[in-house]
Chimera marker file (.cmm) of the C-alpha trace (Angstrom):
<marker_set name="trace">
<marker id="1" x="10.845" y="16.441" z="-9.251" r="1" g="1" b="0" radius="0.5"/>
<marker id="2" x="9.012" y="13.860" z="-11.070" r="1" g="1" b="0" radius="0.5"/>
<marker id="3" x="7.796" y="10.623" z="-9.263" r="1" g="1" b="0" radius="0.5"/>
<marker id="4" x="9.937" y="7.584" z="-9.926" r="1" g="1" b="0" radius="0.5"/>
<marker id="5" x="7.653" y="4.984" z="-12.253" r="1" g="1" b="0" radius="0.5"/>
<marker id="6" x="7.817" y="1.365" z="-12.094" r="1" g="1" b="0" radius="0.5"/>
<marker id="7" x="10.586" y="1.247" z="-14.663" r="1" g="1" b="0" radius="0.5"/>
<marker id="8" x="12.742" y="3.474" z="-13.097" r="1" g="1" b="0" radius="0.5"/>
<marker id="9" x="12.340" y="1.630" z="-9.814" r="1" g="1" b="0" radius="0.5"/>
<marker id="10" x="13.000" y="-1.842" z="-11.339" r="1" g="1" b="0" radius="0.5"/>
<marker id="11" x="16.272" y="0.232" z="-12.962" r="1" g="1" b="0" radius="0.5"/>
<marker id="12" x="17.174" y="1.771" z="-9.472" r="1" g="1" b="0" radius="0.5"/>
<marker id="13" x="16.942" y="-1.606" z="-7.751" r="1" g="1" b="0" radius="0.5"/>
<marker id="14" x="18.639" y="-3.787" z="-10.376" r="1" g="1" b="0" radius="0.5"/>
<marker id="15" x="21.715" y="-1.308" z="-9.848" r="1" g="1" b="0" radius="0.5"/>
<marker id="16" x="21.770" y="-1.246" z="-6.458" r="1" g="1" b="0" radius="0.5"/>
<marker id="17" x="21.629" y="-5.214" z="-6.205" r="1" g="1" b="0" radius="0.5"/>
<marker id="18" x="23.360" y="-6.208" z="-8.860" r="1" g="1" b="0" radius="0.5"/>
<marker id="19" x="20.364" y="-7.947" z="-10.318" r="1" g="1" b="0" radius="0.5"/>
<marker id="20" x="18.778" y="-8.378" z="-13.729" r="1" g="1" b="0" radius="0.5"/>
<marker id="21" x="15.937" y="-6.003" z="-14.266" r="1" g="1" b="0" radius="0.5"/>
<marker id="22" x="13.691" y="-9.256" z="-14.886" r="1" g="1" b="0" radius="0.5"/>
<marker id="23" x="14.809" y="-10.849" z="-11.820" r="1" g="1" b="0" radius="0.5"/>
<marker id="24" x="13.896" y="-7.376" z="-9.698" r="1" g="1" b="0" radius="0.5"/>
<marker id="25" x="10.539" y="-7.389" z="-11.495" r="1" g="1" b="0" radius="0.5"/>
<marker id="26" x="9.635" y="-11.024" z="-10.547" r="1" g="1" b="0" radius="0.5"/>
<marker id="27" x="10.747" y="-10.113" z="-6.815" r="1" g="1" b="0" radius="0.5"/>
<marker id="28" x="8.471" y="-6.998" z="-6.705" r="1" g="1" b="0" radius="0.5"/>
<marker id="29" x="5.754" y="-8.950" z="-8.201" r="1" g="1" b="0" radius="0.5"/>
<marker id="30" x="6.087" y="-12.056" z="-5.928" r="1" g="1" b="0" radius="0.5"/>
<marker id="31" x="6.269" y="-9.611" z="-3.088" r="1" g="1" b="0" radius="0.5"/>
<marker id="32" x="3.077" y="-7.703" z="-4.183" r="1" g="1" b="0" radius="0.5"/>
<marker id="33" x="1.356" y="-11.059" z="-4.673" r="1" g="1" b="0" radius="0.5"/>
<marker id="34" x="2.226" y="-12.012" z="-1.142" r="1" g="1" b="0" radius="0.5"/>
<marker id="35" x="1.343" y="-8.824" z="0.585" r="1" g="1" b="0" radius="0.5"/>
<marker id="36" x="-2.056" y="-9.095" z="-0.974" r="1" g="1" b="0" radius="0.5"/>
<marker id="37" x="-2.653" y="-12.876" z="-0.009" r="1" g="1" b="0" radius="0.5"/>
<marker id="38" x="-1.099" y="-12.228" z="3.965" r="1" g="1" b="0" radius="0.5"/>
<marker id="39" x="-3.800" y="-9.274" z="4.268" r="1" g="1" b="0" radius="0.5"/>
<marker id="40" x="-6.630" y="-11.070" z="2.924" r="1" g="1" b="0" radius="0.5"/>
<marker id="41" x="-5.603" y="-14.185" z="4.930" r="1" g="1" b="0" radius="0.5"/>
<marker id="42" x="-4.222" y="-12.488" z="8.319" r="1" g="1" b="0" radius="0.5"/>
<marker id="43" x="-5.381" y="-8.864" z="8.046" r="1" g="1" b="0" radius="0.5"/>
<marker id="44" x="-2.204" y="-7.666" z="8.041" r="1" g="1" b="0" radius="0.5"/>
<marker id="45" x="1.104" y="-7.785" z="6.107" r="1" g="1" b="0" radius="0.5"/>
<marker id="46" x="4.665" y="-6.212" z="7.379" r="1" g="1" b="0" radius="0.5"/>
<marker id="47" x="7.297" y="-4.491" z="5.303" r="1" g="1" b="0" radius="0.5"/>
<marker id="48" x="10.135" y="-4.030" z="7.872" r="1" g="1" b="0" radius="0.5"/>
<marker id="49" x="11.485" y="-0.664" z="7.956" r="1" g="1" b="0" radius="0.5"/>
<marker id="50" x="9.059" y="0.700" z="5.827" r="1" g="1" b="0" radius="0.5"/>
<marker id="51" x="5.339" y="0.073" z="7.289" r="1" g="1" b="0" radius="0.5"/>
<marker id="52" x="2.597" y="-1.971" z="7.434" r="1" g="1" b="0" radius="0.5"/>
<marker id="53" x="-0.830" y="-3.131" z="5.418" r="1" g="1" b="0" radius="0.5"/>
<marker id="54" x="-3.953" y="-3.441" z="7.723" r="1" g="1" b="0" radius="0.5"/>
<marker id="55" x="-7.010" y="-4.937" z="6.912" r="1" g="1" b="0" radius="0.5"/>
<marker id="56" x="-9.986" y="-2.647" z="8.916" r="1" g="1" b="0" radius="0.5"/>
<marker id="57" x="-13.851" y="-2.633" z="9.037" r="1" g="1" b="0" radius="0.5"/>
<marker id="58" x="-15.156" y="0.838" z="8.262" r="1" g="1" b="0" radius="0.5"/>
<marker id="59" x="-18.648" y="0.992" z="10.084" r="1" g="1" b="0" radius="0.5"/>
<marker id="60" x="-21.934" y="2.183" z="8.220" r="1" g="1" b="0" radius="0.5"/>
<marker id="61" x="-22.196" y="6.246" z="8.895" r="1" g="1" b="0" radius="0.5"/>
<marker id="62" x="-24.302" y="8.875" z="7.041" r="1" g="1" b="0" radius="0.5"/>
<marker id="63" x="-22.644" y="11.200" z="4.516" r="1" g="1" b="0" radius="0.5"/>
<marker id="64" x="-23.933" y="14.385" z="2.491" r="1" g="1" b="0" radius="0.5"/>
<marker id="65" x="-24.201" y="14.541" z="-1.261" r="1" g="1" b="0" radius="0.5"/>
<marker id="66" x="-22.309" y="17.525" z="-2.099" r="1" g="1" b="0" radius="0.5"/>
<marker id="67" x="-24.272" y="18.381" z="-5.210" r="1" g="1" b="0" radius="0.5"/>
<marker id="68" x="-27.383" y="18.779" z="-3.418" r="1" g="1" b="0" radius="0.5"/>
<marker id="69" x="-26.814" y="18.588" z="0.155" r="1" g="1" b="0" radius="0.5"/>
<marker id="70" x="-29.043" y="15.703" z="0.675" r="1" g="1" b="0" radius="0.5"/>
<marker id="71" x="-28.219" y="13.300" z="3.258" r="1" g="1" b="0" radius="0.5"/>
<marker id="72" x="-27.326" y="9.941" z="2.212" r="1" g="1" b="0" radius="0.5"/>
<marker id="73" x="-26.354" y="6.784" z="3.949" r="1" g="1" b="0" radius="0.5"/>
<marker id="74" x="-22.913" y="5.252" z="3.421" r="1" g="1" b="0" radius="0.5"/>
<marker id="75" x="-22.891" y="1.343" z="4.092" r="1" g="1" b="0" radius="0.5"/>
<marker id="76" x="-20.287" y="-0.330" z="6.212" r="1" g="1" b="0" radius="0.5"/>
<marker id="77" x="-17.130" y="-1.884" z="4.304" r="1" g="1" b="0" radius="0.5"/>
<marker id="78" x="-13.763" y="-3.272" z="4.479" r="1" g="1" b="0" radius="0.5"/>
<marker id="79" x="-10.818" y="-1.323" z="3.526" r="1" g="1" b="0" radius="0.5"/>
<marker id="80" x="-7.174" y="-1.470" z="3.346" r="1" g="1" b="0" radius="0.5"/>
<marker id="81" x="-4.897" y="0.914" z="4.901" r="1" g="1" b="0" radius="0.5"/>
<marker id="82" x="-0.967" y="1.594" z="5.052" r="1" g="1" b="0" radius="0.5"/>
<marker id="83" x="0.559" y="2.757" z="8.242" r="1" g="1" b="0" radius="0.5"/>
<marker id="84" x="4.100" y="4.005" z="7.819" r="1" g="1" b="0" radius="0.5"/>
<marker id="85" x="6.735" y="2.514" z="10.212" r="1" g="1" b="0" radius="0.5"/>
<marker id="86" x="8.633" y="4.652" z="12.778" r="1" g="1" b="0" radius="0.5"/>
<marker id="87" x="11.721" y="4.218" z="11.474" r="1" g="1" b="0" radius="0.5"/>
<marker id="88" x="10.577" y="5.089" z="7.793" r="1" g="1" b="0" radius="0.5"/>
<marker id="89" x="8.818" y="8.171" z="9.585" r="1" g="1" b="0" radius="0.5"/>
<marker id="90" x="12.437" y="9.034" z="11.603" r="1" g="1" b="0" radius="0.5"/>
<marker id="91" x="14.357" y="8.848" z="8.107" r="1" g="1" b="0" radius="0.5"/>
<marker id="92" x="12.013" y="10.801" z="5.951" r="1" g="1" b="0" radius="0.5"/>
<marker id="93" x="11.011" y="13.294" z="8.261" r="1" g="1" b="0" radius="0.5"/>
<link id1="1" id2="2" r="1" g="1" b="0" radius="0.2"/>
<link id1="2" id2="3" r="1" g="1" b="0" radius="0.2"/>
<link id1="3" id2="4" r="1" g="1" b="0" radius="0.2"/>
<link id1="4" id2="5" r="1" g="1" b="0" radius="0.2"/>
<link id1="5" id2="6" r="1" g="1" b="0" radius="0.2"/>
<link id1="6" id2="7" r="1" g="1" b="0" radius="0.2"/>
<link id1="7" id2="8" r="1" g="1" b="0" radius="0.2"/>
<link id1="8" id2="9" r="1" g="1" b="0" radius="0.2"/>
<link id1="9" id2="10" r="1" g="1" b="0" radius="0.2"/>
<link id1="10" id2="11" r="1" g="1" b="0" radius="0.2"/>
<link id1="11" id2="12" r="1" g="1" b="0" radius="0.2"/>
<link id1="12" id2="13" r="1" g="1" b="0" radius="0.2"/>
<link id1="13" id2="14" r="1" g="1" b="0" radius="0.2"/>
<link id1="14" id2="15" r="1" g="1" b="0" radius="0.2"/>
<link id1="15" id2="16" r="1" g="1" b="0" radius="0.2"/>
<link id1="16" id2="17" r="1" g="1" b="0" radius="0.2"/>
<link id1="17" id2="18" r="1" g="1" b="0" radius="0.2"/>
<link id1="18" id2="19" r="1" g="1" b="0" radius="0.2"/>
<link id1="19" id2="20" r="1" g="1" b="0" radius="0.2"/>
<link id1="20" id2="21" r="1" g="1" b="0" radius="0.2"/>
<link id1="21" id2="22" r="1" g="1" b="0" radius="0.2"/>
<link id1="22" id2="23" r="1" g="1" b="0" radius="0.2"/>
<link id1="23" id2="24" r="1" g="1" b="0" radius="0.2"/>
<link id1="24" id2="25" r="1" g="1" b="0" radius="0.2"/>
<link id1="25" id2="26" r="1" g="1" b="0" radius="0.2"/>
<link id1="26" id2="27" r="1" g="1" b="0" radius="0.2"/>
<link id1="27" id2="28" r="1" g="1" b="0" radius="0.2"/>
<link id1="28" id2="29" r="1" g="1" b="0" radius="0.2"/>
<link id1="29" id2="30" r="1" g="1" b="0" radius="0.2"/>
<link id1="30" id2="31" r="1" g="1" b="0" radius="0.2"/>
<link id1="31" id2="32" r="1" g="1" b="0" radius="0.2"/>
<link id1="32" id2="33" r="1" g="1" b="0" radius="0.2"/>
<link id1="33" id2="34" r="1" g="1" b="0" radius="0.2"/>
<link id1="34" id2="35" r="1" g="1" b="0" radius="0.2"/>
<link id1="35" id2="36" r="1" g="1" b="0" radius="0.2"/>
<link id1="36" id2="37" r="1" g="1" b="0" radius="0.2"/>
<link id1="37" id2="38" r="1" g="1" b="0" radius="0.2"/>
<link id1="38" id2="39" r="1" g="1" b="0" radius="0.2"/>
<link id1="39" id2="40" r="1" g="1" b="0" radius="0.2"/>
<link id1="40" id2="41" r="1" g="1" b="0" radius="0.2"/>
<link id1="41" id2="42" r="1" g="1" b="0" radius="0.2"/>
<link id1="42" id2="43" r="1" g="1" b="0" radius="0.2"/>
<link id1="43" id2="44" r="1" g="1" b="0" radius="0.2"/>
<link id1="44" id2="45" r="1" g="1" b="0" radius="0.2"/>
<link id1="45" id2="46" r="1" g="1" b="0" radius="0.2"/>
<link id1="46" id2="47" r="1" g="1" b="0" radius="0.2"/>
<link id1="47" id2="48" r="1" g="1" b="0" radius="0.2"/>
<link id1="48" id2="49" r="1" g="1" b="0" radius="0.2"/>
<link id1="49" id2="50" r="1" g="1" b="0" radius="0.2"/>
<link id1="50" id2="51" r="1" g="1" b="0" radius="0.2"/>
<link id1="51" id2="52" r="1" g="1" b="0" radius="0.2"/>
<link id1="52" id2="53" r="1" g="1" b="0" radius="0.2"/>
<link id1="53" id2="54" r="1" g="1" b="0" radius="0.2"/>
<link id1="54" id2="55" r="1" g="1" b="0" radius="0.2"/>
<link id1="55" id2="56" r="1" g="1" b="0" radius="0.2"/>
<link id1="56" id2="57" r="1" g="1" b="0" radius="0.2"/>
<link id1="57" id2="58" r="1" g="1" b="0" radius="0.2"/>
<link id1="58" id2="59" r="1" g="1" b="0" radius="0.2"/>
<link id1="59" id2="60" r="1" g="1" b="0" radius="0.2"/>
<link id1="60" id2="61" r="1" g="1" b="0" radius="0.2"/>
<link id1="61" id2="62" r="1" g="1" b="0" radius="0.2"/>
<link id1="62" id2="63" r="1" g="1" b="0" radius="0.2"/>
<link id1="63" id2="64" r="1" g="1" b="0" radius="0.2"/>
<link id1="64" id2="65" r="1" g="1" b="0" radius="0.2"/>
<link id1="65" id2="66" r="1" g="1" b="0" radius="0.2"/>
<link id1="66" id2="67" r="1" g="1" b="0" radius="0.2"/>
<link id1="67" id2="68" r="1" g="1" b="0" radius="0.2"/>
<link id1="68" id2="69" r="1" g="1" b="0" radius="0.2"/>
<link id1="69" id2="70" r="1" g="1" b="0" radius="0.2"/>
<link id1="70" id2="71" r="1" g="1" b="0" radius="0.2"/>
<link id1="71" id2="72" r="1" g="1" b="0" radius="0.2"/>
<link id1="72" id2="73" r="1" g="1" b="0" radius="0.2"/>
<link id1="73" id2="74" r="1" g="1" b="0" radius="0.2"/>
<link id1="74" id2="75" r="1" g="1" b="0" radius="0.2"/>
<link id1="75" id2="76" r="1" g="1" b="0" radius="0.2"/>
<link id1="76" id2="77" r="1" g="1" b="0" radius="0.2"/>
<link id1="77" id2="78" r="1" g="1" b="0" radius="0.2"/>
<link id1="78" id2="79" r="1" g="1" b="0" radius="0.2"/>
<link id1="79" id2="80" r="1" g="1" b="0" radius="0.2"/>
<link id1="80" id2="81" r="1" g="1" b="0" radius="0.2"/>
<link id1="81" id2="82" r="1" g="1" b="0" radius="0.2"/>
<link id1="82" id2="83" r="1" g="1" b="0" radius="0.2"/>
<link id1="83" id2="84" r="1" g="1" b="0" radius="0.2"/>
<link id1="84" id2="85" r="1" g="1" b="0" radius="0.2"/>
<link id1="85" id2="86" r="1" g="1" b="0" radius="0.2"/>
<link id1="86" id2="87" r="1" g="1" b="0" radius="0.2"/>
<link id1="87" id2="88" r="1" g="1" b="0" radius="0.2"/>
<link id1="88" id2="89" r="1" g="1" b="0" radius="0.2"/>
<link id1="89" id2="90" r="1" g="1" b="0" radius="0.2"/>
<link id1="90" id2="91" r="1" g="1" b="0" radius="0.2"/>
<link id1="91" id2="92" r="1" g="1" b="0" radius="0.2"/>
<link id1="92" id2="93" r="1" g="1" b="0" radius="0.2"/>
</marker_set>
């Protein structure tokens, strides 16, 4: 089974909502922009029924270079994680 491409997703959403592909594309792009800005500003963004984007600080740690086996220091950084909502887990699993 092939993955759903962005064009296919736009087609499905346009059919189910009776909106044009251009309107659905604008809506999807706007949702993405709002999600990025909210995570950057507030640290999290929730899509009801789907999940939550969360900004998280990752501490510095030591790792290993797989090619040489040498120990290296990995610096601290901030990452974005997606936490799946319980409703989504229940529906899919």
